[in-house]
C-alpha positions in Angstrom: 42.3 -19.7 7.8 45.7 -18.9 6.2 48.0 -22.0 6.4 51.7 -21.5 5.6 54.1 -24.1 4.4 57.7 -24.5 5.8 59.3 -22.7 2.8 57.2 -19.6 3.4 58.2 -19.1 7.0 61.8 -20.1 6.3 62.0 -17.5 3.6 61.1 -14.5 5.8 62.9 -12.9 8.7 60.9 -12.7 12.0 61.8 -9.0 12.1 60.8 -8.2 8.6 57.9 -6.3 7.1 56.4 -9.6 5.9 56.3 -10.9 9.5 54.7 -7.6 10.5 52.0 -8.0 7.9 51.2 -11.5 9.1 50.8 -10.2 12.6 48.7 -7.4 11.4 46.3 -9.7 9.5 46.0 -11.8 12.7 45.5 -8.7 14.9 42.8 -7.3 12.6 40.8 -10.5 13.0 40.2 -10.9 9.3 41.9 -14.3 9.1 43.7 -16.7 11.5 47.2 -17.6 10.4 48.7 -20.9 11.3 51.0 -23.7 10.3 50.5 -27.5 10.4 52.3 -29.2 13.3 54.7 -30.8 10.8 55.8 -27.4 9.5 56.6 -26.1 13.0 58.6 -29.3 13.8 60.4 -29.1 10.5 61.4 -25.5 11.1 62.6 -26.3 14.7 64.5 -29.4 13.4 66.4 -27.4 10.8 67.7 -25.0 13.5 68.5 -28.0 15.8 70.5 -29.8 13.0 72.5 -26.7 12.3 73.1 -26.3 16.0 74.4 -29.9 16.3 76.8 -29.4 13.4 78.2 -26.2 15.0 78.5 -28.0 18.4 80.3 -30.9 16.9 82.7 -28.5 15.1 83.4 -26.7 18.3 84.0 -30.0 20.2 86.4 -31.1 17.5 88.2 -27.8 17.5 88.7 -27.9 21.3 90.0 -31.4 21.1 92.4 -30.5 18.2 93.7 -27.5 20.1 94.4 -29.6 23.2 96.0 -32.3 21.1 98.3 -29.9 19.1 99.3 -27.6 22.0 102.7 -28.8 23.3 102.0 -27.6 26.9 99.1 -28.1 29.3 96.2 -25.7 28.7 93.4 -24.9 31.1 90.3 -27.1 30.8 88.1 -25.8 28.0 84.5 -26.8 28.7 81.7 -26.4 26.2 78.1 -25.8 27.4 75.9 -28.8 27.7 74.5 -30.1 24.4 70.9 -29.0 24.4 69.1 -29.6 21.1 65.6 -29.7 22.6 66.3 -26.3 24.2 67.1 -25.0 20.7 64.0 -26.6 19.2 61.8 -25.1 21.9 63.4 -21.7 21.4 62.4 -21.6 17.8 59.0 -23.1 18.4 58.4 -20.1 20.8 59.8 -17.6 18.3 57.6 -18.8 15.4 54.6 -19.2 17.8 54.6 -15.4 18.2 53.9 -15.2 14.5 51.5 -18.1 13.8 49.3 -20.6 15.5 49.9 -24.4 15.2 47.3 -26.8 13.9 47.8 -30.2 15.6 48.2 -33.3 13.4 45.6 -36.1 13.8 46.3 -39.8 13.9 44.4 -40.3 10.7 46.6 -37.7 8.9 49.8 -39.4 10.1 48.5 -42.8 9.0 47.5 -41.5 5.5 50.9 -39.7 5.2 52.9 -42.9 5.9 50.6 -44.9 3.6 51.1 -42.4 0.7 54.9 -42.5 1.1 54.9 -46.3 1.2 52.8 -46.4 -2.0 54.4 -43.4 -3.7 51.2 -41.4 -3.8 51.4 -37.6 -4.3 52.8 -35.6 -2.8 55.2 -38.4 -2.0 57.9 -39.5 -4.5 61.1 -41.4 -5.2 64.4 -39.4 -5.0 67.9 -40.3 -5.9 70.4 -40.4 -3.0 73.9 -39.2 -3.7 76.3 -42.1 -3.6 73.6 -44.8 -3.8 72.2 -46.7 -6.7 68.8 -47.3 -5.0 66.3 -44.5 -4.8 64.4 -43.7 -1.6 60.8 -43.0 -0.9 60.2 -39.5 0.7 57.4 -37.1 1.3 55.6 -38.2 4.5 56.1 -34.8 6.0 54.8 -33.0 2.9 51.8 -35.4 2.9 51.1 -34.5 6.6 51.3 -30.8 5.8 48.9 -31.1 2.8 46.5 -33.5 4.5 46.3 -31.3 7.6 45.2 -28.4 5.4 42.6 -30.6 3.6 41.3 -32.0 6.9 40.8 -28.5 8.3 38.9 -27.4 5.3 36.6 -30.5 5.5 35.9 -30.0 9.2 35.3 -26.2 8.9 32.6 -25.9 6.2 32.1 -22.2 7.0 35.8 -21.3 6.5 38.0 -20.9 3.5 41.6 -22.3 3.7 44.3 -20.3 2.0 47.1 -22.7 1.6 50.4 -20.9 0.8 53.5 -22.8 -0.4 56.3 -22.2 -2.9 56.8 -26.0 -3.3 55.0 -26.2 -6.7 57.0 -29.3 -7.6 55.3 -31.4 -5.0 52.1 -29.5 -4.2 51.4 -28.0 -7.6 50.5 -24.4 -8.3 46.8 -24.6 -7.5 45.6 -25.0 -11.0 46.0 -28.8 -11.3 46.9 -31.5 -8.9 48.4 -35.0 -9.2 46.4 -38.0 -8.1 45.2 -38.5 -5.4 45.6 -34.8 -4.4 43.0 -33.9 -6.9 40.5 -36.1 -5.1 41.5 -34.5 -1.8 40.1 -31.1 -2.9 37.6 -31.8 -5.6 34.6 -31.4 -3.2 36.0 -28.3 -1.5 35.4 -25.9 -4.4 36.2 -22.3 -3.7 36.9 -23.1 0.0 40.4 -24.3 -0.7 42.6 -21.5 -2.3 46.1 -22.4 -3.2 48.7 -19.5 -3.3 52.4 -19.8 -4.2 53.7 -16.7 -2.4 53.1 -14.5 0.6 52.5 -11.6 -1.8 49.3 -13.3 -2.9 48.1 -13.2 0.7 49.0 -9.6 1.1 47.1 -8.6 -2.1 44.1 -10.7 -1.0 43.7 -9.2 2.5 45.5 -5.8 2.6 45.3 -2.5 0.7 48.1 0.1 1.2 46.7 3.5 2.3 47.8 6.8 3.6 47.7 8.0 7.2 48.4 11.2 9.1 51.7 10.8 10.9 50.8 13.2 13.6 47.6 11.2 14.2 49.7 8.1 14.7 52.0 9.9 17.1 49.0 11.1 19.1 47.5 7.6 19.3 50.8 6.2 20.5 51.1 8.8 23.2 47.6 8.0 24.7 47.8 6.8 28.3 46.3 3.4 27.5 49.0 2.8 24.9 51.9 4.0 26.9 50.7 1.7 29.7 51.1 -1.2 27.3 54.7 -0.1 26.7 55.2 0.1 30.5 54.0 -3.5 30.9 56.1 -4.7 28.0 59.2 -3.0 29.2 58.6 -4.3 32.7 58.2 -7.9 31.5 61.1 -7.7 29.2 63.6 -6.0 31.6 62.5 -6.4 35.2 64.8 -7.6 37.9 63.7 -11.2 38.7 65.4 -12.3 41.9 65.7 -15.9 43.0 68.1 -17.7 45.3 71.6 -17.8 43.8 70.6 -15.6 40.9 70.5 -11.9 40.4 69.0 -11.4 37.0 68.0 -13.4 33.9 69.6 -10.8 31.6 70.5 -7.2 31.5 70.4 -4.1 29.3 72.4 -0.9 28.7 71.2 2.4 30.3 72.5 5.8 31.4 72.6 6.4 35.1 73.0 9.2 37.6 75.5 9.1 40.6 73.1 8.1 43.4 74.2 5.3 45.7 77.4 3.2 45.5 78.0 0.2 47.7 81.7 0.6 47.2 81.6 4.3 48.3 83.0 5.7 45.1 79.8 7.0 43.3 78.5 6.0 39.9 79.9 7.7 36.8 77.4 9.2 34.4 77.3 7.3 31.2 76.5 4.0 29.7 76.1 1.2 32.2 74.9 -2.4 32.4 71.7 -2.8 34.3 70.6 -6.1 35.8 67.0 -4.9 35.5 64.3 -2.5 36.7 63.2 -2.8 40.3 59.8 -1.3 39.5 57.8 -0.6 36.4 59.6 2.2 34.5 58.1 5.5 33.5 57.6 5.8 29.7 57.9 8.8 27.4 57.3 8.7 23.6 60.4 10.2 22.0 59.9 9.6 18.3 58.1 7.8 15.5 59.4 6.7 12.1 58.8 4.2 9.3 55.0 4.3 9.4 53.1 2.0 7.1 49.4 1.9 6.8 47.0 -0.8 5.4 43.3 -1.1 5.1 42.3 -4.6 6.2 38.6 -5.2 6.3 36.7 -2.2 7.7 39.7 -0.7 9.5 43.1 1.0 8.9 46.1 -0.6 10.6 49.4 1.1 11.0 52.8 -0.3 11.8 55.5 2.1 13.1 58.9 2.2 14.8 58.5 4.0 18.1 61.3 5.2 20.3 60.6 5.4 24.0 62.5 6.8 26.9 62.3 4.5 29.9 63.2 5.8 33.4 63.2 4.5 36.9 65.2 2.8 39.6 67.5 0.1 38.3 70.1 -2.3 39.7 73.5 -1.5 38.1 76.0 -4.3 37.6 79.4 -2.4 37.7 79.8 -1.1 40.3 77.0 -3.0 42.1 74.5 -0.3 43.0 71.1 1.1 42.7 70.6 4.2 40.6 68.1 6.3 38.6 68.5 5.1 35.1 67.2 6.1 31.6 67.2 3.9 28.5 66.0 4.2 25.0 63.8 1.4 23.7 62.8 1.0 20.0 59.7 -1.1 19.3 57.9 -2.0 16.1 54.2 -1.4 17.0 50.8 -2.0 15.5 47.9 0.4 16.1 44.6 1.1 14.4 43.4 4.8 14.1 39.9 3.6 13.2 39.4 0.8 15.8 39.5 2.3 19.3 38.8 -1.0 21.0 42.1 -2.5 19.5 45.0 -2.0 21.9 48.5 -1.2 20.8 50.5 -4.4 20.0 54.3 -4.7 20.2 55.4 -6.7 17.2 59.1 -6.8 18.0 61.6 -4.8 19.9 65.4 -4.0 20.1 67.4 -4.3 23.3 67.3 -1.1 25.4 70.4 1.1 25.3 71.8 4.2 26.9 71.0 7.8 26.0 72.9 11.0 25.8 73.3 13.3 28.8 71.0 15.8 27.2 68.3 13.2 26.9 68.9 12.0 30.4 68.4 15.5 31.7 65.2 16.0 29.6 63.4 13.2 31.4 63.2 15.2 34.5 63.0 13.9 38.0 63.9 10.1 38.2 62.9 8.2 41.3 66.1 6.9 43.0 66.7 4.8 46.0 68.5 7.4 48.0 65.8 10.0 47.4 62.5 8.1 47.1 63.1 4.8 48.9 64.3 3.7 52.4 68.0 3.7 53.2 70.0 0.6 52.5 70.9 -1.7 55.5 74.5 -2.3 56.4 76.3 -5.3 57.8 78.8 -5.5 60.6 81.8 -5.0 58.3 80.3 -1.8 56.9 79.6 -3.2 53.5 76.2 -2.6 52.0 76.4 -5.5 49.5 74.9 -8.3 51.6 72.2 -6.1 52.9 71.5 -4.7 49.5 71.1 -8.2 48.0 68.8 -9.3 50.8 66.7 -6.2 50.4 66.4 -6.6 46.7 65.4 -10.2 47.0 62.6 -9.3 49.5 61.4 -6.4 47.5 61.7 -8.2 44.2 59.8 -11.2 45.3 57.1 -9.0 46.9 56.9 -7.0 43.7 56.5 -10.2 41.6 53.6 -11.2 43.9 51.7 -7.9 44.2 52.4 -6.5 40.8 51.9 -3.1 42.4 53.4 0.2 41.3 55.1 1.8 44.3 55.9 5.1 42.7 
């Protein structure tokens, strides 16, 4: 089990090579990668605190603008203050990278005890503007003790504890009392690293790979189907009463059906989502890195896909055949056939050139491949279109079928 401290995750970008390597180690099944509960909550809290500071600044700025403007101004309304939503957002983001080890009651009790009694890793610190020093370190103690407890309870596993906080946790060669007693019976089952580089050296070995072989693997039907499902989950049209779509993406469309009667201009458009699973075509592969982990070779690569299908276009409100490019950072193993392609991260879909649009070939569109749109008494398609989309979208969400 690889256990990461707060400073390790805080020091890497979730879209970095380091994050990719952590995901690769997890996917290879060589080691689990996790953080103690206290680490996850500390990371989430750091983002929530920054959010509160920015929110307070924005509130003060709005109040100052209203106060210093010599004429009435329209009501300026900030969104609701939502710190828990921010915390949960970052918990979800980090949970895509690591698992979370829950904290036990005994660990929390010992952590508070150590802070109260100034037992390592807890300590006294000076507070700016105050003469009296404060006791701190209960969170560090909870992190440390969670790692120690896991090692004690899993005698067949080795804990690789990774932290750059050498001032409080030490560097793995010597420990302050009573931390030395915590690990004295663990022997080689508790390994202390001070950087993520140590983990990479321990579990991975850079190697070479045939780029054409990687491209061939990505183009396999079982792997393109993974991309189909990922693209569908990420960008599908999700109807519900009073709402059209959770988000949108840019795409290039053909002039098919226009509820306003004016046609759709070729070019970059905002789509509210795919109506059905899009077709997928591998268009390019770059930035391939290969590592030998255990008995297998694992490759990370940036793959560019062309997605095509029927999409709901926002402006003008219409259905059209659409094509979008989608870049993903993916993980595959050329030596482990039972390991499916994994999408590590992805960019937002965007439009393509007219040449690329034409190269996709026939694109299913509503006017050609699907039933005609209903009209209302005033001749407008809009109300009937929305009603049809709600019915079809809800049915699609339930059946998960592919009506192509």
